[in-house]
C-alpha positions as CSV (number, residue, x, y, z in Angstrom):
1,X,120.4,78.3,118.7
2,X,121.6,78.3,115.1
3,X,119.8,75.0,114.5
4,X,116.6,76.5,116.0
5,X,116.7,79.5,113.7
6,X,117.4,77.4,110.7
7,X,114.4,75.1,111.4
8,X,112.1,78.0,112.0
9,X,113.0,79.7,108.7
10,X,113.4,76.7,106.4
11,X,110.0,75.2,107.1
12,X,111.3,71.8,108.2
13,X,108.5,71.5,110.7
14,X,105.0,72.7,111.1
15,X,103.9,74.3,114.4
16,X,100.1,74.3,114.5
17,X,97.8,77.0,115.7
18,X,97.9,78.6,119.2
19,X,94.8,79.3,121.3
20,X,93.2,82.8,121.4
21,X,94.8,83.6,124.8
22,X,98.2,83.9,123.0
23,X,97.1,86.9,120.9
24,X,94.8,88.6,123.4
25,X,96.8,90.8,125.7
26,X,96.5,90.4,129.5
27,X,93.7,92.3,131.3
28,X,94.6,95.9,131.7
29,X,96.9,96.1,128.7
30,X,94.9,98.2,126.2
31,X,97.7,98.7,123.6
32,X,98.0,102.3,124.5
33,X,94.3,103.1,123.7
34,X,91.1,103.3,125.7
35,X,88.2,101.5,124.1
36,X,84.6,102.0,125.3
37,X,83.6,98.7,123.7
38,X,85.8,96.4,125.6
39,X,84.2,94.0,128.0
40,X,86.9,91.7,129.0
41,X,85.8,88.5,130.6
42,X,87.5,87.4,133.8
43,X,90.2,85.0,132.9
44,X,90.9,82.1,135.2
45,X,94.3,82.5,136.9
46,X,96.8,79.7,136.2
47,X,97.6,78.1,139.5
48,X,99.7,75.0,140.3
49,X,99.0,72.9,143.3
50,X,101.7,70.2,142.9
51,X,104.7,72.4,142.1
52,X,105.2,70.9,138.6
53,X,103.9,74.0,136.7
54,X,107.1,74.0,134.6
55,X,106.7,70.4,133.3
56,X,104.7,69.2,130.3
57,X,103.7,65.6,129.3
58,X,104.0,64.8,125.6
59,X,101.9,61.8,124.5
60,X,101.6,59.8,121.2
61,X,105.4,59.5,120.6
62,X,107.0,56.6,118.7
63,X,107.7,53.5,120.8
64,X,111.3,52.7,119.9
65,X,113.9,50.3,121.3
66,X,117.1,51.3,123.2
67,X,119.1,51.5,119.9
68,X,116.9,54.3,118.6
69,X,116.1,56.0,121.9
70,X,119.1,58.4,121.7
71,X,118.1,59.6,118.2
72,X,114.4,60.2,119.4
73,X,115.7,62.2,122.4
74,X,117.8,64.4,120.0
75,X,114.8,65.1,117.8
76,X,112.6,66.0,120.8
77,X,115.3,68.3,122.2
78,X,115.6,70.1,118.9
79,X,111.8,70.7,118.9
80,X,111.2,71.7,122.5
81,X,114.4,73.7,123.1
82,X,112.9,76.4,120.8
83,X,110.6,77.5,123.7
84,X,113.1,77.8,126.5
85,X,115.9,76.1,128.3
86,X,115.3,72.5,129.4
87,X,116.7,71.6,132.8
88,X,119.7,69.3,132.8
89,X,118.2,65.8,132.6
90,X,114.8,67.4,132.2
91,X,113.7,65.3,129.2
92,X,112.7,61.9,130.3
93,X,111.4,59.0,128.1
94,X,110.0,56.2,130.3
95,X,110.7,52.7,129.1
96,X,109.6,49.2,130.0
97,X,111.9,46.4,131.3
98,X,113.0,45.6,127.7
99,X,114.2,49.2,127.1
100,X,111.4,50.0,124.7
101,X,109.9,53.5,125.2
102,X,106.2,53.8,126.3
103,X,105.2,56.5,123.8
104,X,105.2,59.5,126.1
105,X,107.8,61.9,127.6
106,X,108.2,64.4,130.4
107,X,109.9,67.8,129.5
108,X,110.9,70.0,132.4
109,X,111.7,73.7,131.7
110,X,113.4,76.3,133.9
111,X,110.1,78.2,134.4
112,X,106.3,77.9,133.8
113,X,106.2,80.4,131.0
114,X,108.5,78.3,128.8
115,X,106.3,75.3,129.5
116,X,103.1,77.2,128.7
117,X,104.6,78.4,125.4
118,X,105.7,74.9,124.5
119,X,102.2,73.5,125.3
120,X,100.4,76.1,123.1
121,X,102.7,75.7,120.1
122,X,103.4,72.0,120.0
123,X,99.8,70.8,120.6
124,X,98.9,68.7,117.5
125,X,102.5,69.0,116.1
126,X,102.8,66.5,113.4
127,X,106.1,64.5,113.8
128,X,105.0,62.1,111.0
129,X,101.8,60.7,109.6
130,X,101.4,58.3,112.5
131,X,102.5,60.5,115.4
132,X,100.7,63.8,116.3
133,X,101.7,65.2,119.6
134,X,99.1,65.5,122.4
135,X,100.6,67.8,125.1
136,X,99.4,68.6,128.6
137,X,100.7,70.3,131.7
138,X,101.8,67.8,134.4
139,X,99.6,69.6,136.9
140,X,96.5,69.1,134.7
141,X,96.3,65.4,135.5
142,X,94.9,66.1,138.9
143,X,92.2,68.3,137.3
144,X,91.4,65.5,134.8
145,X,90.9,63.1,137.7
146,X,88.3,65.5,139.3
147,X,86.2,65.7,136.1
148,X,82.7,64.6,137.0
149,X,81.5,61.3,135.6
150,X,78.1,62.6,134.7
151,X,77.8,65.0,131.8
152,X,76.4,68.4,132.6
153,X,75.4,70.5,129.6
154,X,77.0,74.0,129.5
155,X,74.9,77.1,130.0
156,X,73.8,78.5,126.6
157,X,74.7,82.1,126.4
158,X,72.4,84.6,124.6
159,X,73.4,85.1,121.0
160,X,75.1,88.5,120.4
161,X,75.1,89.4,116.7
162,X,78.4,90.8,115.4
163,X,78.6,94.1,113.7
164,X,78.1,94.0,109.9
165,X,81.7,94.5,108.6
166,X,80.4,95.5,105.1
167,X,77.7,97.9,106.2
168,X,79.5,100.9,104.6
169,X,78.9,99.3,101.2
170,X,75.1,99.7,101.8
171,X,75.3,103.5,101.4
172,X,72.2,104.5,99.4
173,X,74.2,107.1,97.4
174,X,77.2,104.7,96.6
175,X,79.7,107.0,98.3
176,X,83.2,105.9,99.3
177,X,85.1,106.3,102.6
178,X,88.6,107.3,103.2
179,X,90.9,107.6,106.3
180,X,93.4,110.4,107.0
181,X,96.2,110.7,109.5
182,X,97.6,114.1,110.7
183,X,99.3,115.0,113.9
184,X,97.9,112.7,116.6
185,X,94.5,112.5,114.9
186,X,92.9,109.8,112.8
187,X,89.7,110.6,110.9
188,X,87.3,108.7,108.6
189,X,85.1,110.5,106.1
190,X,82.5,109.9,103.4
191,X,83.5,111.5,100.1
192,X,80.3,113.5,99.5
193,X,81.4,114.8,96.1
194,X,77.8,115.7,95.0
195,X,77.8,118.4,97.6
196,X,81.6,119.2,97.2
197,X,82.4,118.4,100.8
198,X,83.3,115.5,103.1
199,X,81.1,114.1,105.8
200,X,82.7,112.9,109.0
201,X,82.2,109.2,110.0
202,X,84.5,108.7,112.9
203,X,87.5,110.4,114.6
204,X,89.9,109.5,117.4
205,X,93.0,111.0,118.9
206,X,96.0,108.8,119.6
207,X,94.3,105.9,117.9
208,X,97.6,104.5,116.5
209,X,101.2,105.1,117.3
210,X,102.4,105.0,113.7
211,X,100.0,104.4,110.8
212,X,96.7,102.8,109.9
213,X,96.0,100.2,107.2
214,X,92.9,98.9,105.5
215,X,92.5,95.2,104.8
216,X,92.4,94.4,101.0
217,X,88.6,94.2,100.9
218,X,88.0,97.2,103.2
219,X,86.3,95.1,105.9
220,X,88.9,96.0,108.6
221,X,91.1,98.8,109.8
222,X,94.3,98.0,111.6
223,X,96.1,100.3,114.1
224,X,99.7,99.7,115.1
225,X,101.0,99.9,118.7
226,X,104.1,99.0,120.7
227,X,102.4,95.8,122.0
228,X,101.0,94.7,118.7
229,X,98.2,95.3,116.2
230,X,94.5,96.1,116.9
231,X,91.8,95.4,114.3
232,X,88.6,97.5,114.1
233,X,85.4,97.3,112.0
234,X,81.6,97.7,111.8
235,X,79.5,100.9,111.9
236,X,80.5,101.6,115.5
237,X,84.3,101.0,114.9
238,X,84.4,98.3,117.6
239,X,87.7,96.7,118.4
240,X,87.4,93.1,117.0
241,X,90.8,91.5,117.6
242,X,94.2,92.2,119.2
243,X,97.4,90.5,118.0
244,X,100.3,90.4,120.3
245,X,103.6,91.3,118.6
246,X,105.8,93.7,120.7
247,X,107.8,96.1,118.6
248,X,105.7,95.5,115.5
249,X,106.7,97.7,112.6
250,X,105.1,96.3,109.4
251,X,102.1,94.3,108.5
252,X,100.5,92.7,105.4
253,X,97.2,91.0,104.6
254,X,96.6,88.1,102.3
255,X,94.3,89.1,99.4
256,X,91.2,87.4,100.7
257,X,91.8,88.7,104.3
258,X,92.2,85.2,105.7
259,X,95.7,85.8,107.1
260,X,97.8,88.7,108.4
261,X,101.6,88.9,108.7
262,X,103.4,91.2,111.2
263,X,107.1,91.9,111.2
264,X,109.5,93.4,113.7
265,X,113.3,93.9,113.5
266,X,115.8,94.1,116.4
267,X,119.1,95.8,115.9
268,X,122.0,93.9,117.3
269,X,124.2,95.7,119.9
270,X,127.2,93.9,118.3
271,X,128.4,93.6,114.8
272,X,126.0,90.8,114.1
273,X,123.1,91.5,111.6
274,X,119.7,92.6,112.9
275,X,117.2,89.9,113.8
276,X,113.8,89.6,112.1
277,X,110.6,88.1,113.5
278,X,107.6,87.5,111.2
279,X,104.3,86.2,112.7
280,X,101.4,84.8,110.6
281,X,97.9,85.1,112.2
282,X,94.7,83.5,111.1
283,X,92.1,86.3,111.0
284,X,88.8,84.5,111.5
285,X,89.9,82.7,114.8
286,X,92.5,85.3,115.8
287,X,95.3,82.7,116.3
288,X,99.0,82.6,115.6
289,X,99.7,79.8,113.1
290,X,103.4,80.3,112.3
291,X,106.5,82.2,113.1
292,X,109.6,82.9,111.0
293,X,112.8,84.0,112.8
294,X,116.3,84.6,111.8
295,X,119.0,87.2,110.9
296,X,118.0,89.9,108.4
297,X,120.5,88.4,105.9
298,X,118.3,85.3,105.7
299,X,115.4,87.4,104.4
300,X,117.3,89.6,102.0
301,X,119.3,88.9,98.9
302,X,123.1,88.8,99.0
303,X,124.5,92.3,98.4
304,X,121.2,94.0,99.1
305,X,122.1,97.1,101.2
306,X,118.6,98.6,101.3
307,X,117.6,96.5,104.2
308,X,114.4,94.5,104.6
309,X,112.3,94.7,101.5
310,X,108.7,94.4,102.7
311,X,106.7,92.3,102.2
312,X,109.2,89.5,102.6
313,X,106.5,86.9,101.9
314,X,104.3,87.5,98.8
315,X,100.8,86.0,98.5
316,X,99.6,84.2,95.4
317,X,96.8,85.6,93.4
318,X,94.6,82.5,93.3
319,X,91.4,81.9,95.2
320,X,91.4,81.3,99.0
321,X,94.9,82.6,99.9
322,X,96.3,79.1,99.3
323,X,100.0,79.9,98.7
324,X,102.6,82.4,99.7
325,X,106.3,82.5,99.0
326,X,109.7,84.0,99.8
327,X,113.2,83.9,98.3
328,X,116.5,82.8,99.8
329,X,119.8,82.0,98.2
330,X,119.3,79.9,95.0
331,X,115.7,78.9,95.8
332,X,112.1,80.1,96.2
333,X,110.1,78.7,99.1
334,X,106.4,78.2,98.4
335,X,104.3,77.7,101.5
336,X,100.8,76.1,101.5
337,X,97.9,77.1,103.8
338,X,96.5,76.2,106.2
339,X,99.4,73.9,107.1
340,X,101.9,76.7,106.7
341,X,104.5,74.3,105.5
342,X,106.7,74.2,102.4
343,X,104.8,72.9,99.4
344,X,105.6,69.2,99.0
345,X,108.3,69.7,101.6
346,X,110.7,70.8,98.8
347,X,111.7,74.3,97.7
348,X,112.1,75.3,94.1
349,X,115.8,75.3,93.2
350,X,116.7,78.3,91.0
351,X,120.4,79.2,90.8
352,X,121.1,82.9,91.6
353,X,117.4,83.8,91.7
354,X,117.1,87.6,92.3
355,X,113.4,88.4,92.0
356,X,109.9,86.9,91.7
357,X,106.3,88.1,91.4
358,X,102.9,86.3,91.6
359,X,100.2,86.8,89.0
360,X,97.5,88.9,90.6
361,X,94.7,86.4,89.7
362,X,96.3,83.0,89.5
363,X,98.9,80.8,91.1
364,X,101.7,81.5,88.6
365,X,105.1,82.7,89.5
366,X,107.3,84.9,87.3
367,X,111.0,84.4,88.3
368,X,114.2,86.2,87.3
369,X,117.6,84.5,87.3
370,X,120.7,86.7,86.3
371,X,123.5,85.6,84.0
372,X,125.9,83.3,85.8
373,X,129.1,82.3,83.9
374,X,128.2,81.2,80.4
375,X,124.5,80.8,81.4
376,X,122.2,83.6,80.0
377,X,119.8,85.5,82.2
378,X,116.3,83.9,82.3
379,X,112.7,84.8,82.9
380,X,110.5,81.8,83.8
381,X,106.8,81.4,84.4
382,X,106.1,78.5,86.9
383,X,102.7,77.0,87.6
384,X,101.9,76.2,91.3
385,X,101.3,73.7,92.8
386,X,102.7,71.5,89.9
387,X,105.9,73.6,89.8
388,X,105.9,73.1,86.1
389,X,107.6,75.7,83.9
390,X,105.0,76.9,81.4
391,X,107.2,79.5,79.6
392,X,110.8,80.7,79.7
393,X,112.9,83.3,77.9
394,X,116.7,83.6,77.8
395,X,118.1,87.1,77.9
396,X,121.7,88.3,77.2
397,X,123.8,91.3,78.3
398,X,121.3,92.1,81.1
399,X,122.0,95.0,83.5
400,X,118.7,95.0,85.3
401,X,115.1,93.8,85.0
402,X,111.7,94.7,86.5
403,X,108.5,92.7,86.2
404,X,105.0,94.3,85.8
405,X,101.9,92.1,85.9
406,X,98.6,93.5,84.5
407,X,95.9,93.6,87.2
408,X,93.8,90.9,85.6
409,X,96.9,88.6,85.1
410,X,96.4,88.5,81.3
411,X,99.8,90.1,80.5
412,X,103.3,90.3,82.0
413,X,105.7,93.0,80.9
414,X,109.4,92.5,81.7
415,X,111.5,95.7,81.4
416,X,115.0,94.7,80.4
417,X,118.0,97.1,80.7
418,X,120.8,95.7,78.5
419,X,124.4,96.7,78.1
420,X,125.6,98.0,74.8
421,X,128.5,96.2,73.1
422,X,131.0,98.6,74.7
423,X,129.5,97.9,78.2
424,X,129.7,101.7,78.8
425,X,126.0,102.4,78.6
426,X,122.6,100.6,78.6
427,X,119.4,100.6,76.5
428,X,115.9,99.4,77.4
429,X,113.4,97.1,75.8
430,X,110.3,95.2,76.9
431,X,109.5,91.4,76.8
432,X,105.6,91.1,76.7
433,X,104.0,87.7,77.6
434,X,100.3,86.9,76.8
435,X,99.8,84.6,79.8
436,X,96.2,83.5,79.1
437,X,96.7,82.6,75.5
438,X,97.8,79.1,74.3
439,X,101.5,78.3,74.8
440,X,101.9,81.8,76.3
441,X,103.2,83.7,73.2
442,X,105.8,86.4,73.8
443,X,106.9,89.5,71.7
444,X,109.6,92.1,72.1
445,X,108.9,95.9,72.2
446,X,111.7,98.5,71.6
447,X,111.0,102.2,71.6
448,X,112.1,104.2,68.6
449,X,115.1,105.7,70.3
450,X,116.8,102.9,72.2
451,X,119.1,105.1,74.2
452,X,116.2,107.1,75.8
453,X,115.7,106.8,79.5
454,X,112.6,105.0,80.6
455,X,111.0,107.1,83.4
456,X,107.9,105.1,84.2
457,X,105.7,102.2,83.0
458,X,102.1,101.4,83.9
459,X,99.4,98.9,82.7
460,X,95.8,99.9,82.3
461,X,93.7,98.1,84.9
462,X,90.9,95.9,83.5
463,X,92.2,96.7,80.0
464,X,94.8,95.9,77.4
465,X,96.8,99.2,77.1
466,X,99.9,100.4,78.8
467,X,101.8,103.7,78.9
468,X,105.5,104.5,79.0
469,X,107.2,107.8,79.9
470,X,110.6,108.0,78.1
471,X,113.1,110.7,77.4
472,X,115.6,113.0,79.2
473,X,115.0,116.4,80.8
474,X,112.0,117.8,82.6
475,X,109.6,117.3,79.7
476,X,109.8,113.7,78.4
477,X,107.4,112.0,76.0
478,X,104.6,109.6,76.9
479,X,103.6,106.8,74.5
480,X,100.5,104.6,74.7
481,X,100.4,101.0,73.3
482,X,97.7,98.3,73.0
483,X,98.0,94.6,73.1
484,X,95.0,94.0,70.9
485,X,95.5,95.2,67.4
486,X,93.9,93.4,64.4
487,X,96.8,91.0,64.0
488,X,97.2,90.1,67.7
489,X,100.4,92.1,68.1
490,X,101.4,95.0,70.3
491,X,100.6,98.3,68.5
492,X,101.5,101.9,69.2
493,X,98.4,104.2,69.8
494,X,100.1,107.5,69.9
495,X,102.7,109.8,71.6
496,X,102.3,112.9,73.7
497,X,105.4,115.2,73.2
498,X,107.1,117.2,76.0
499,X,104.9,116.6,79.0
500,X,105.7,117.7,82.6
501,X,105.2,114.3,84.1
502,X,107.3,111.6,85.7
503,X,104.6,109.3,87.1
504,X,101.5,107.5,85.7
505,X,98.2,106.9,87.6
506,X,95.6,104.9,85.7
507,X,92.0,105.0,86.8
508,X,91.0,101.6,88.4
509,X,88.4,101.2,85.7
510,X,90.9,102.1,82.9
511,X,90.2,104.7,80.1
512,X,91.4,107.7,82.2
513,X,94.9,108.5,83.4
514,X,96.6,111.2,85.5
515,X,100.0,112.3,84.1
516,X,101.7,113.6,87.2
517,X,104.8,115.6,87.7
518,X,105.8,115.0,91.3
519,X,108.9,115.8,93.4
520,X,111.1,118.1,91.2
521,X,108.2,119.0,88.9
522,X,106.2,120.5,91.9
523,X,102.8,118.9,91.3
524,X,102.0,119.3,87.6
525,X,98.8,117.4,86.8
526,X,97.2,116.4,83.5
527,X,93.9,114.5,83.3
528,X,93.9,112.5,80.1
529,X,91.2,110.4,78.3
530,X,93.0,107.6,76.4
531,X,89.8,106.5,74.5
532,X,89.4,109.9,72.9
533,X,93.2,110.6,73.2
534,X,92.5,114.1,74.5
535,X,93.4,116.2,77.6
536,X,90.4,116.9,79.8
537,X,92.2,119.3,82.2
538,X,95.7,120.6,83.0
539,X,96.2,121.9,86.5
540,X,98.6,122.0,89.4
541,X,98.8,121.1,93.1
542,X,101.9,122.8,94.4
543,X,104.4,120.4,96.1
544,X,102.1,117.4,95.6
545,X,103.6,114.2,96.9
546,X,100.9,111.5,96.3
547,X,98.1,110.8,93.8
548,X,95.3,108.3,94.7
549,X,92.2,107.2,92.7
550,X,89.1,106.1,94.6
551,X,88.1,102.4,94.0
552,X,85.4,103.4,91.5
553,X,87.6,105.6,89.3
554,X,85.3,108.6,89.7
555,X,87.5,110.8,92.0
556,X,91.2,111.5,92.5
557,X,93.0,112.9,95.5
558,X,96.3,114.7,95.4
559,X,98.1,115.1,98.8
560,X,101.0,117.1,100.3
561,X,102.4,115.2,103.2
562,X,104.6,116.4,106.0
563,X,107.8,115.8,104.0
564,X,107.1,119.5,103.2
565,X,106.6,121.9,106.0
566,X,103.9,123.9,104.2
567,X,100.7,123.3,102.2
568,X,99.9,120.1,104.0
569,X,96.6,118.5,103.2
570,X,94.8,117.1,100.2
571,X,92.6,118.2,97.2
572,X,89.6,116.2,95.9
573,X,89.2,116.2,92.1
574,X,86.6,114.7,89.7
575,X,88.0,112.2,87.2
576,X,88.0,115.0,84.5
577,X,90.2,117.3,86.6
578,X,87.5,119.5,88.1
579,X,88.5,120.6,91.7
580,X,85.7,119.6,94.2
581,X,87.1,120.8,97.5
582,X,90.3,121.4,99.5
583,X,91.1,120.0,103.0
584,X,94.2,121.6,104.6
585,X,95.7,119.7,107.6
586,X,98.9,120.5,109.4
587,X,101.4,117.6,109.9
588,X,99.5,115.5,107.3
589,X,100.8,112.0,107.1
590,X,98.5,109.6,105.3
591,X,95.5,109.4,103.0
592,X,93.9,106.0,102.3
593,X,90.8,105.2,100.3
594,X,88.8,102.4,101.7
595,X,89.0,99.4,99.3
596,X,85.8,98.0,97.9
597,X,84.8,94.3,97.8
598,X,85.2,92.8,94.4
599,X,82.1,92.8,92.2
600,X,80.1,89.6,91.9
601,X,79.0,90.5,88.4
602,X,80.4,88.7,85.4
603,X,82.2,90.6,82.6
604,X,79.1,90.2,80.4
605,X,76.9,91.8,83.1
606,X,79.4,94.7,83.5
607,X,79.4,95.3,79.8
608,X,75.6,95.3,79.7
609,X,75.5,97.9,82.4
610,X,78.0,100.1,80.6
611,X,75.9,99.9,77.4
612,X,72.9,101.2,79.4
613,X,74.9,103.8,81.3
614,X,73.0,106.7,79.8
615,X,69.7,105.2,81.1
616,X,71.1,104.8,84.6
617,X,72.8,108.3,84.5
618,X,69.4,110.0,84.1
619,X,68.3,108.5,87.4
620,X,71.5,109.6,89.2
621,X,71.4,113.0,87.5
622,X,68.0,113.5,89.0
623,X,69.2,112.4,92.4
624,X,72.1,114.9,92.1
625,X,69.8,117.7,91.2
626,X,67.6,116.9,94.2
627,X,70.6,116.9,96.5
628,X,71.7,120.3,95.1
629,X,68.3,121.7,95.7
630,X,68.3,120.4,99.2
631,X,71.8,121.7,99.7
632,X,70.8,125.1,98.3
633,X,67.7,125.2,100.5
634,X,69.8,124.3,103.5
635,X,72.4,127.0,102.6
636,X,69.6,129.6,102.3
637,X,68.0,128.5,105.6
638,X,71.4,128.6,107.3
639,X,72.2,132.2,106.0
640,X,68.7,133.4,106.9
641,X,69.0,131.9,110.4
642,X,72.4,133.7,110.9
643,X,70.9,136.9,109.7
644,X,67.9,136.6,112.0
645,X,70.2,135.9,114.9
646,X,72.3,139.0,114.0
647,X,69.2,141.3,113.8
648,X,67.9,139.8,117.0
649,X,71.2,140.5,118.8
650,X,71.3,144.1,117.5
651,X,67.7,144.8,118.6
652,X,68.4,143.3,122.0
653,X,71.5,145.4,122.5
654,X,69.7,148.6,121.3
655,X,66.9,148.1,123.9
656,X,69.5,147.4,126.5
657,X,71.4,150.5,125.6
658,X,68.3,152.7,125.9
659,X,67.4,151.1,129.3
660,X,70.9,151.8,130.6
661,X,71.2,155.4,129.2
662,X,69.7,157.3,132.2
663,X,72.0,155.5,134.6
664,X,75.0,156.1,132.4
665,X,74.2,159.8,132.1
666,X,73.8,160.1,135.8
667,X,77.2,158.5,136.4
668,X,79.0,160.7,133.9
669,X,77.2,164.1,134.6
670,X,79.9,165.3,137.0
671,X,82.6,164.6,134.4
672,X,80.8,166.9,132.0
673,X,80.4,169.8,134.6
674,X,84.1,169.6,135.6
675,X,85.1,169.7,131.9
676,X,83.0,172.9,131.4
677,X,84.4,174.7,134.4
678,X,88.0,173.9,133.7
679,X,87.9,174.6,130.0
680,X,87.1,177.8,128.1
681,X,86.8,178.5,124.4
682,X,89.0,181.2,122.8
683,X,89.1,181.9,119.1
684,X,92.5,182.9,117.7
685,X,93.0,184.2,114.2
686,X,96.4,183.4,112.6
687,X,97.5,185.2,109.4
688,X,100.1,183.5,107.3
689,X,101.8,184.9,104.1
690,X,101.7,182.0,101.7
691,X,103.5,183.7,98.8
692,X,104.9,187.2,97.6
693,X,105.3,188.1,94.0
694,X,106.9,191.3,92.8
695,X,105.9,192.6,89.4
696,X,107.2,195.8,87.7
697,X,104.4,197.6,85.9
698,X,105.5,199.8,83.1
699,X,103.9,203.3,82.9
């Protein structure tokens, strides 16, 4: 079993794709949800007529002599024992009279399920360049014999067009969607900011058992269930795919949505570490292409007590989701798609490696190795697939480091916490790499007061600036820098003194930033324009836990999730800090903007549009005014309609009262007579002395 786990994790073999039946759940298993869209086709039941349903036939094996037969049997056992227990003597390699194997083998398992799993996973398994497995069930040979000699063309089914997964991008008003989770409800809305409200798109109760997640380009929405993951999309929110992974807890997409990884952990009942299972699915075909199994210690760094740090596998930023990687002791494993095998069948050896990150836009790895003995700590930039080191920097007296890639991949900032000479305290500096420039130049940035605590760091997306929060106490300072001064060096832009902020949230388009004071600062918010270096608005969202920009940088949401018992819900703000609307929700868990597909425009085209923004803005201002007029008219009509209904109701009730008055008086006449006979009116005068004053009058 230990060998099996090692092989699965280390990438020494490549198990090819499995058929769709492996990821589609059996009929009747709806992952805990009822879908109106599902029309499951009847599946042919597996039946065995000869009683050999637990036996497979493996063809295209090497033909070896008796001296190498034992070694071949050992290799085959190591491969096929991963899928179940093989009966004693259940692996048979037929040989001729000279003892040379005939190139095929019979493998008999304890039950048919093990055999079926082995068939699906090892079909087209590449033993070497000349031997690719062809696997069949033993019982299938009788079916093959019954195959008719004459070809009969299959019936052509009527074409059923699939739903347009990017239809939401065709909104004529350019609005964005978002999903929210609260209680047992999941809801999707348009952000109709022009009318200061939200417009419902879709809602569903008990849609997921834990959380929902958008794919990186917003085409798909995933829901998580005990049996696995369901994928939804299109204007009608049809279920598109189901992926079988019992106990799934975490999932992650590749940047181009070609692959999805799911992860589950199983706690051991003994003192052994928990087990981890990671599955890799190909999204277009819906097939399982690779599994990684092993103890949790194989997926975490030595001494890491925080548990599994997801994602374990990190995807490269280059085109086509070509590479992904993970760390293990003293090495980084880079895998290549679609083969899902280790690149060049050799991992990158890096002694003591503790962290790595991919460039967001290219296949470049930044890797950190700590100090070991007399060797200094080291930051390296490694080009993939060549594995060539394009830049490295030695560091001394390092306590801790953290790497920050700028979203366009142009810059890399490495925050370095160093020990002082006495080793009793630390100070912080930054190593800044200009990755896209020739020979990747690097410079050092140190803040004026080295001993100040660094609270937060953030790059400007699509820009060249970054911001740092530094200082002690509840009101630290915030300093802005640029990487593009006249001399090509990092330059300080300015410092904001004494701000109630501990987190930075740049607009996706740059220029604007929200300086947020979360947690202990109770939701202090400042909307700041970095171009003009001025505050646009200062406000507060009490107990705010999350801040999220929409993909266009026009709107911001601030949320209070259920970590607090009160004030749950979210507020919608314009980029300049103007509150648009509030949405309270009890037991509020999750807010997710729907990501947008990357623009197809070049940087030059975008700059041209920005230069003509005032011309375009007139058109959209006119549209906004028309919408406001329509909304105002609709509000007036709604109020008038309510008033008319109220007056109509009053008039109807008045007429009804007049019609019923004679009958009412007849019914209550005897009560009035009895009251008159039993009661009499008597007037009583009561005199009361209010005050007595005595006064002596002199004569």
